[in-house]
N, C-alpha and C positions, 0 to 999 in steps of 0.2 A: 632502502627507503630513508629519506632525509628525516632525522629524528626531530627536527624543528616542527615537522608536521604534527607531532604528538601534542604540541602546545597550542596549535591553532584552534580557533572556535569556528563552528559552522556559521555561514552567513545568515542573516535575518531576512526572511522572505514574507511570511504572514503569520497570523496568530497560531494557526494550526501547526505549521512547520516548526515554528519557534517553540511551541508547547511540547512537541513530541521528541525533537532531536536536540541532544546536547552532547558535546564531545566527551568521550570517556564514560558516559552514563547510558544505562538501559532504561527505557520506559516500556509500559505494558498497555496494549490495546486488545480489542476483541474483534473477531470476524462475525459479521451478521450473516444469517440470523443467529441469535444467541439462544440456541436450543439443541437438543439431541434429535437428529434424524438419521441415525445410523442405518436403518433398515429400509429407507426409501430415498430416492434422489430428490424428492419434493418435501420441503419443510412445511410444518403446520402454521408457522408464523404466529404462534400463540403470544398475545400481549407483546408483539415485537417492538412497538414504540415505547411501551412502559419499561421493557428490559433495557433498552438503550438509555432511557432516562435514568434508570437505576444505576447503570454502569457509569454514567456521568456523575451522579451523586456520590458513588463510592470512590471516585477518583481515578478511574481508568483514563489513560491519556487520549485514546482515539477509538473510533469504531470504523471498521473497514467493510466496504461494499465490494461486490464483484460484478463484472460485465459478462453475463451469460445470456446471449440473445436467444438461443434455442436450447431446449432440453434434449441434449444428445445422449442416447442410451449408452454408448461406449464411454462417455465421460462420467456418467453416473451421479451428477450433482447439478441441480437447477439453481444453485445459489440462493439469493434472497428473493427470487422471482421478479421483483419490481425492476423496471429499468433504472439503472443507477442514478441517472441525472434527475429523474422524477423523484426518486427516493431521497436524493440529496436535498431537493427543495422542501420535502416534508420534514426532514431532519433539521434543516436550517431553522425552522420555526418551532420545532419540538424540543430543541436543545439550545444551550447557551454558551458552553465552555468547551465541551469535548471536541477534539479535532475530527473532521469528517474526511475519511480517506477512501480511495477507490483502488483496489488491487486486482485487476488493472483494466483500464480501457483498452480494448483491442482496436488499435488505430486503423489498420487496413480495412476494417468493416464499416467505418463511418466516415463521412466527409469531414475533414478537419475544421471547416468553417462552423459546422454544427457542434463539434466537440469544443472548439474554442469558446463559442458563445454560451453553450450550456455550462461549461466549467466556470467561466467568469461569472455567469449569473449565480451559480451556486456559491461561489466564493464571496460575492457581494452580499447575497441574501443571508449568509451565515456569519457575516462580519469578519471575513478573512480566515476561515477555518478549513478550507479545502486543501487536501494533499492528493495529487493525482498520479497514481502509477500508470504507466503506459506499456503496452506489450504488442508483439506481432501476432499473437494468437497461436493456440495449440490444438484446435479442434477442426480438422480438415473438412468435416461435414458441413460446417457453417458457410464456407466460402462459395460453393456453387449455389447455395440458397440465396446468396446476395450478389450473384453474378460476378464474383471476384476469383482471382487466381491464387490458390494457396502457395504455389512455388514463387510467385512474385511478391509475396508479403514483405520480404526484406527491404526492397527498394521502396515500396509503398509506405512502409513504416517510416523510413527516413524522410520522405517527402511530406508526409502528414505531420511529422514532428516539426520540420522546418516551417510549415505553413502555420501551425499553432503558435509557435514562437513569434512569428511575424505579426500575428493578430494582436499581440500586446502593444505594438507600436502604434503611434498616431499616423494615420494615412499609410498603411502598410504597403510595401513593394515586395512582390514575390511572383514568380512564374514557374510552375511545374505541372505535372500531370493532373493535379487537382484543380487548377485554375490559374488565372492571372489577375493580379492587382497592381495598379500603377500609381497608387497614392491618392487617387481622386475620390475614393470612398473609404469609409472607416467602419470598424466593428465596435459596438458598444454592448454591454459595459466593459470597462477595463478591470483587470484583477485588482483586488484591494492592495496587495503588496507590490513590490517591484515587478513581479511576474507570477505566472502560475507555477507552483512547485511541481515539477515533473520528475518522477522517479522511474528509472529504466528497470524493467522486470527481467531478471535473468540476463541473457545476452540479446534477446529480442532479434535474433538472426543477424546481429551486427558484429563488426570487428572490435577487437580490444581497443584500438586507437580511436574509433568513433565513440565508443562508450566513455573513454577517458576524456574526450573533448566535449561531451554533451551531458545533459541531465543535472539534476539537483540532488542526486542520490541513487542508491541501488536497492532493488528488492531481490533478495537472494532466496533460493529454495533451502529448506532445512537440511543441515548437514551436521556431522559430528564437529564439535567445537574446534578441534585442532585443524581440521581441513578447512572449516569456515575461516579461521584466522589466516591461513595461507592465501585463500582467495581474496580476502579483504586487503591484506597487506600488498599483494601484487597489484590489485586494482588501484589502491591509493598511491602506490609508487608510480603507476602509469598516469594517473590524474595529476600528480605533482609534476611529473616530467612534461606534461602538456601545458604547464603554467597555470593550472587552475587550483582553486582553493580546495581544502578538504571537504569531502561530501559524506553524508550519513549513510548508514546501512540498516535495513530492516529485513525481517523474515517472518513468515507465519510459523505456527507450531500447533499441531493437533495434540490435544491432551485428553486423557481419561484418568481422572484422579481416583485413587483407591482409598478405602477406609483407613488402611495402614499408612500413616504419614511417612514411614521409612521405606515403603516398598520400592525396590530397585526398578529402574526403567526397563520396560519391555517394549520393543518396537511395535508401533501401529502405523497406519498410513500417514506418512509425513509427520510423525511425532512419536509420543510415548504414552503407555499406561504406567503410571508411577504415583508415588506418594507426594504429598505437598512439600515435604522437606527435601525430597530428591528433586522436585521441580525447582525449588529455590537454588539448589546447588547447580543444576543445569543452566538456569538463567544467569547465575553468577559467572559460569564458564563462558557463556555466550558474550556477556558484557566484557570479560577479560579478552575475548577474541576480537573485539571491536564492533560487535553488533550494538546498535543504538536503540532499536525498538523491536519488540516481538509482539505479533498479533496472534493471540490465542484463539484457537478454533475449538468449540465445544461440541461439534457434530457427533463425535464418538464418545462423549463423556456420559457415563452411566449414572453418575450421581445426580441428584436433583439440581437443576440449573441455578435456581435462586440461591440455594445453599452453597453451591460452588462459587458463585460470584462473591458472596460474602466471605467465604473462606479465602479466596484469592485476595480480597481487599484487606483482610486481617493479617494474612501470613506472607503475602508477596509484595503488595504495593508499598508498604512502608520503606522497603529497602530498594525499590525500583520506581520511585516516584518521578513524575514528569517535572519539567522546569517551572511550570506555571505561566502566568501571563507576563 
């Protein structure tokens, strides 16, 4: 890897992206719903807007929604229940500073014209705070319900991605399986920044070269810090070789904070049961590995949610604060 990459800064796209991502630094966000629902796939959504507003007031960098069209029993998680774009509209007016992220929109299950218009609308309504992860989808049961082919999701993802990118242009030109535009009609509104920030989730069924040439960042699955560092380093080398600027990396992390602040990490689903000081050490290791944002998920957190938010704000956020406006 070219060491000059280490001195590069991320490009500026919109308020949300710029707030969350800074080279060499880690910021902290939260996955909605902000509550414990360990024993049911369906959350209660207790005071859900008030909790997001509290997260903003406490200084968390972002809140992340998920695209879960159907409550699939084998998946075991209905997410925040609301359609992500409808919820983004509500959050755009209920908040003012916190970045609004989606991790991630399943592109093959929606027409890209609808995705592009809804995303740009949320971006404008929030004053440029949208960050949109995109994915190919991992729940096969949803595809026949929408008359789509699960095996064909790789190609459909690429075509949807290209279509959405073109919608940011004035009088877009594009022709693929989703439709044909010849520049005589336009889509409004346009995103607040130079474009919609699009982060590729995992590999999304794509080749390493395609990922290196596309996207404004990566959403990776939680891994041990050393392995995560190897994956990030390889991807950034490929991105650099493709002639593109350095891109940020984020990941989710499920946590269950114990009363003992020094309790060593014990694995849970996509995360750890651990003490607050051990969480600090883990986040520091992820920052050193090249991760730029961690979205904490409290679904399995047994401590009181509001108490946990304030503990995180006191013990974690001072050392992993976002860049600001």
